[in-house]
C-alpha positions in Angstrom: 68.6 -171.9 146.7 68.1 -171.4 142.8 67.6 -167.7 143.1 71.3 -167.5 144.5 72.5 -168.2 141.1 70.8 -165.1 139.2 73.3 -162.6 139.8 73.7 -160.6 136.6 76.9 -161.0 135.0 79.0 -157.7 135.1 80.8 -156.6 132.0 84.1 -157.7 133.5 82.9 -160.9 134.6 85.5 -162.6 132.9 88.0 -160.5 134.6 86.4 -161.1 138.0 86.2 -164.9 137.7 89.8 -165.2 139.2 88.7 -163.2 142.1 85.8 -165.3 142.8 87.5 -168.4 142.5 90.3 -167.1 144.9 87.6 -166.0 147.3 86.0 -169.4 147.3 89.1 -171.4 147.8 90.1 -169.0 150.8 86.5 -169.8 152.1 87.0 -173.5 152.0 90.6 -173.5 153.3 89.3 -171.6 156.5 86.4 -174.3 156.8 89.0 -177.0 156.6 91.3 -175.3 159.1 88.5 -174.9 161.6 87.8 -178.5 161.3 91.2 -179.6 161.8 91.4 -177.2 165.0 88.2 -178.8 166.4 89.6 -182.3 165.8 92.8 -181.4 167.3 91.3 -180.1 170.5 88.7 -183.0 170.8 91.7 -185.3 170.9 94.1 -183.4 172.8 94.0 -185.9 175.8 95.0 -188.7 173.7 98.9 -189.6 174.4 101.3 -192.3 173.4 102.8 -194.6 175.9 105.6 -192.1 176.5 103.3 -189.2 177.1 103.5 -187.5 173.7 100.1 -186.2 172.0 99.2 -189.0 169.6 97.9 -186.6 166.8 100.0 -184.4 164.8 99.9 -182.3 161.6 101.7 -182.9 158.4 104.6 -180.2 157.8 103.7 -180.2 154.1 100.1 -179.1 153.2 98.7 -180.9 150.4 95.5 -179.7 147.9 92.9 -181.5 146.4 90.9 -180.2 143.3 87.4 -179.6 143.7 84.8 -178.9 140.7 82.3 -176.1 141.5 80.0 -173.8 139.3 82.8 -171.2 139.3 85.4 -174.0 137.7 87.9 -175.9 139.8 89.6 -174.9 142.7 92.4 -176.6 145.1 91.5 -176.8 149.0 94.0 -178.0 151.5 93.8 -181.7 152.8 93.5 -182.3 156.3 96.7 -184.0 157.1 96.3 -185.2 160.5 98.6 -188.2 161.5 98.2 -190.8 164.4 101.8 -191.7 166.2 99.6 -195.0 167.4 98.0 -196.0 164.0 99.8 -199.2 163.9 97.9 -200.4 167.1 94.9 -201.4 165.5 92.8 -198.7 166.5 93.7 -195.4 164.9 92.3 -192.0 165.4 91.1 -191.0 161.6 89.9 -187.6 160.8 86.6 -187.9 158.6 86.5 -184.4 157.2 82.9 -183.2 156.1 84.2 -180.0 154.3 87.1 -182.0 152.1 85.7 -185.7 151.9 87.6 -188.5 150.2 87.5 -189.4 146.7 86.7 -187.1 143.8 84.5 -184.6 144.6 82.3 -182.1 142.7 80.4 -179.1 144.7 78.3 -177.7 142.3 76.1 -175.8 144.7 79.1 -173.3 145.0 78.2 -170.3 142.7 79.3 -166.7 142.5 76.6 -165.6 144.9 78.2 -167.5 147.8 81.7 -166.2 146.7 80.3 -162.5 146.6 78.7 -163.0 150.1 82.1 -164.1 151.2 83.9 -160.9 149.8 80.9 -159.0 151.4 81.7 -160.7 155.0 85.5 -159.5 154.6 84.2 -155.9 154.0 81.6 -155.8 157.0 82.7 -158.5 159.3 78.9 -160.1 158.6 79.7 -163.8 157.2 76.2 -165.2 158.5 74.6 -165.4 154.9 77.9 -166.8 153.4 78.2 -169.0 156.4 74.6 -170.5 155.7 75.3 -171.1 151.8 78.5 -172.6 152.8 77.3 -174.9 155.5 73.8 -176.2 154.4 74.9 -178.9 152.4 76.6 -180.3 155.5 74.3 -180.1 158.1 73.3 -181.8 160.4 76.8 -183.1 160.9 78.1 -179.4 161.9 78.8 -179.0 165.6 78.2 -175.7 167.6 82.2 -175.9 168.0 83.1 -176.3 164.5 80.8 -173.1 164.0 82.4 -171.1 166.6 85.7 -171.8 165.4 84.7 -170.9 161.6 83.3 -167.7 163.2 86.6 -166.8 164.9 88.6 -167.5 161.9 86.5 -165.6 159.4 86.5 -162.3 161.7 90.4 -162.7 161.9 90.3 -162.7 158.1 88.2 -159.7 157.9 90.4 -158.1 160.3 93.4 -159.1 157.9 91.6 -157.6 154.7 91.5 -154.0 156.3 95.3 -153.9 157.3 97.0 -155.5 154.0 99.7 -153.7 152.5 100.1 -152.9 148.8 103.3 -151.0 148.8 105.4 -153.5 146.7 102.6 -154.9 144.5 102.8 -153.8 140.9 99.6 -154.1 138.6 99.6 -153.0 134.8 96.0 -152.6 135.0 93.3 -151.8 137.7 89.6 -152.9 137.0 86.9 -151.0 138.9 83.7 -152.7 139.1 80.2 -152.5 140.8 78.1 -155.6 141.9 74.6 -155.2 143.0 73.5 -158.3 145.5 70.1 -156.9 146.0 68.4 -159.9 144.1 66.1 -157.8 142.5 64.7 -156.2 145.9 63.3 -152.8 145.7 64.9 -149.9 147.8 67.8 -152.1 148.8 71.1 -150.8 148.5 73.4 -154.0 148.6 76.0 -153.1 146.3 79.8 -153.9 146.2 82.5 -151.5 144.8 85.8 -153.2 143.9 89.1 -152.6 142.5 90.9 -155.7 141.0 94.5 -155.6 139.6 96.2 -157.4 137.0 99.7 -158.3 137.6 102.5 -158.5 135.0 102.4 -162.5 135.5 98.8 -162.4 134.3 97.1 -163.0 137.6 94.0 -161.2 138.9 93.9 -160.0 142.5 91.2 -158.2 144.5 92.8 -154.8 145.9 90.2 -153.3 147.9 86.2 -153.6 148.1 83.7 -151.4 149.8 79.8 -151.5 150.3 78.1 -148.6 148.7 75.8 -146.7 151.1 73.9 -144.8 148.3 72.6 -145.8 144.7 74.8 -143.1 143.0 78.6 -142.8 142.9 79.5 -140.9 146.0 81.0 -144.2 147.3 83.7 -144.3 144.9 85.8 -141.8 146.9 85.8 -144.1 150.0 87.2 -146.8 147.9 89.9 -145.0 146.3 91.0 -143.6 149.8 91.2 -147.1 151.3 93.4 -148.1 148.2 95.7 -145.3 149.3 95.5 -146.3 152.9 96.8 -149.8 152.3 99.9 -148.3 150.4 98.8 -148.0 147.0 100.1 -144.5 146.2 100.7 -144.8 142.5 98.1 -146.3 139.8 99.3 -148.0 136.7 98.8 -146.2 133.3 95.4 -147.6 132.7 92.6 -147.9 135.3 89.3 -149.1 133.5 86.1 -151.0 133.9 82.8 -149.4 135.0 81.4 -147.0 132.8 80.8 -144.2 135.1 82.3 -140.6 134.4 81.8 -139.7 138.1 83.9 -142.5 139.4 86.9 -141.4 137.3 86.5 -137.9 138.4 86.6 -138.9 141.9 89.6 -141.3 141.2 91.3 -138.1 140.0 90.8 -136.1 143.1 92.2 -138.9 145.2 95.0 -139.7 143.1 96.2 -136.3 141.7 98.9 -137.5 139.7 96.7 -139.9 137.5 96.2 -139.1 133.9 93.9 -141.1 131.4 95.7 -143.4 129.4 96.7 -142.5 125.7 97.6 -145.3 123.2 101.1 -144.8 121.5 100.4 -145.8 117.8 104.2 -146.2 117.1 104.4 -148.4 119.9 101.5 -150.4 119.0 102.8 -150.9 115.3 106.0 -152.1 116.7 104.1 -154.7 118.6 101.9 -155.9 115.6 105.2 -156.0 113.7 106.8 -158.4 116.5 103.8 -160.9 116.8 104.6 -164.3 115.5 102.4 -165.6 112.7 100.8 -168.5 114.8 99.5 -166.3 117.7 95.9 -165.9 118.2 94.2 -164.4 114.7 91.4 -162.7 117.1 94.0 -160.8 119.2 95.9 -159.9 116.1 92.8 -158.5 114.6 91.9 -156.6 117.8 95.3 -154.8 118.0 94.8 -153.7 114.1 91.4 -152.7 115.1 92.9 -150.4 118.1 95.7 -148.9 115.5 92.8 -148.1 113.0 90.5 -146.1 115.6 91.1 -142.5 116.2 88.4 -141.6 118.9 89.8 -141.8 122.4 86.8 -143.2 124.0 86.5 -146.1 121.3 90.2 -146.8 121.6 89.9 -147.4 125.4 86.7 -149.6 125.2 88.6 -151.7 122.6 91.6 -151.9 124.8 89.2 -152.9 127.7 87.9 -155.7 125.7 91.4 -156.8 124.9 92.5 -156.9 128.5 89.3 -159.1 129.4 90.0 -161.5 126.5 93.7 -161.7 126.6 95.2 -159.9 129.9 95.6 -163.4 131.7 96.9 -165.3 128.9 99.2 -162.9 127.2 100.3 -160.2 129.9 103.4 -159.4 128.2 101.7 -158.3 125.1 99.2 -156.1 127.4 102.3 -154.6 129.1 104.1 -153.4 126.2 100.7 -152.0 124.8 100.5 -150.0 127.8 104.1 -149.0 127.9 105.3 -151.0 130.7 108.1 -152.7 128.8 111.5 -150.9 128.3 112.2 -153.5 125.4 109.3 -152.6 122.9 110.8 -155.0 120.4 110.8 -158.1 122.5 109.9 -161.6 120.8 106.3 -162.7 121.8 106.8 -166.1 120.2 107.4 -167.9 123.8 103.8 -166.5 124.7 101.6 -168.4 121.9 
């Protein structure tokens, strides 16, 4: 399906790559779990001489690195052991989803990851499942397919109920992704909010389906963010260039005010940067310091977060005023 790879990159694709890899990793792990469940059920009647079930699961899950078009992801290995493996006829699991040896699954692309996220929102995983399972046919049984469906629906239920009260973000990124594949009169857009943690990790906070081509659906996204416990926003919410989106944001989160850079604080950060830190990062910080227009400053800060938010989270946090010690030593971040 070559057309599946033609999703246009959003401005924040660098920022969203972690979200897509996490979604793909989760999707694969659900597939492996379904495979293990089916295998254990199929051999449930196999007992040892003392009447104990022959097969059992390893207590400590192990992972295996798999190469995809989204980069490397770690998926769980199906650790199933046979208590009678020494009798010369061991029961061995031959995993289809996670085969032995070094694996490259280049058919995995961002479209499949977005369709999985779409399924988390709507509960309809049919297209995501088709993209995921097509390379493994005709080795997919109906029992496995039904079990996979059940696990995916459980994940859909958990997605709408997850809580965010104790999660702290220094930046929230808003974005809109169009999955209509160029079809006319097809509104198939995902609105999403991602958070950058103080450890430099990107997490999907909430996502919704757009019901209309305009910006009206942002209100629903912001209300769902509040419902899952995210009642206070970080100092900077950025991403999509939509004035209406930010107007609706301020109506739902009434205490939120637009971020203003502290030039005195920025000067202190520049003075504390070690000499061997990225020269491009230093230039971008100086460019922000020398700019006076608020819109241009926020645009440059957005670029800075995209390029360095995950690598230098402490510097971004200090720039946004989250650090109590503005004179901290950044040498350990190089």
